[in-house]
C-alpha positions, 0 to 999 in steps of 0.5 A: 772093665767088668769086675766081678765080686771074685775079681775085686776080692782077688785084687784086694787079697793081692794088694794086702799080700803085696803090702805086707812084703818087705825088702828082700822078700822078708815079711813086714812081720819080721821087721820092727813095728815102725818099719812094717807100717812104713813099708805097708804105707809106701807100697800101696798104690795111690789111686789119686796119683796123677795118671791113669786112674784119675785120667780114665775114671774122671769122665765116667764118674762125672757122667754118673754124677750128672745122672745123680744130679739129674735124678735129684731134680727129677728126670723122665724115663727118656732123659734118665735112659739118655744119661745112662747111655752117656755114662755107658759111653764114658765107661767104654773108654776105660781100659781096666788093664792099664789101671793100678790095683789100688785104683781098681779097689778104691775107685773103679770097683765102687764106680762099676757097682754104681753103674750096674745099679743105675742100669738095673734101675733103668731096666726095672723102670723100662719093664714097668713102662712096658707092662700095662698093669704096672704104674710108676708109683708101685715101682718108685720105692724099688727105683729109689733104693737102687738110686740110693745104693748107686749114689752111695757107691758113686760117693765111695768111688769119688772118695777113692779117686781123691785118696 
C-alpha cells in the first residue's frame, strides 16, 4: 500500500476530474448549478461506506491509536518498537488495490503518512541508542515532533474513515 505523494496527488486529481463529469459524458459545468452540485456529491466515493475501506483500515488505524495512547502514558524503546511492529503487521494485511479512491484519499493516505512518521521516530530513537554520545534528552524534541505529526495524520485518517 506504499503511496507516494505523486500517487496520492494523481488519485486526488482523478477524483476531482471524475466528480466533475456529468451524465452522458457532459461536464458538470454544462448543467444548472443545482445539478452540478448534486452530481459531484453523489459521484464521490464514500470512505465510510461499509465495505473494504472500513474493514481493511480498522485494524491498522486501531494499532496506531493504541501506539499513540501508549506514547501518552510513556513507553520504553522496546515497548514502542513492539507497537510499531504490531502496526506493521496490520499494515501488511491491507490490499490497496481493493480500496476505493475516496478511501485512499480520505483515510489511507493520511494513515500511511502517520505510520511512516512512527517508523521514522523508531529509527531516530534506535540510532540514538546505538550512539554512545547521544542521550535521549537531546533527541526527545525531534521524537515529540514526529509523534505530534503522526498523531495529527492519524486523526485525519480516522476522520476520513468516519466520513
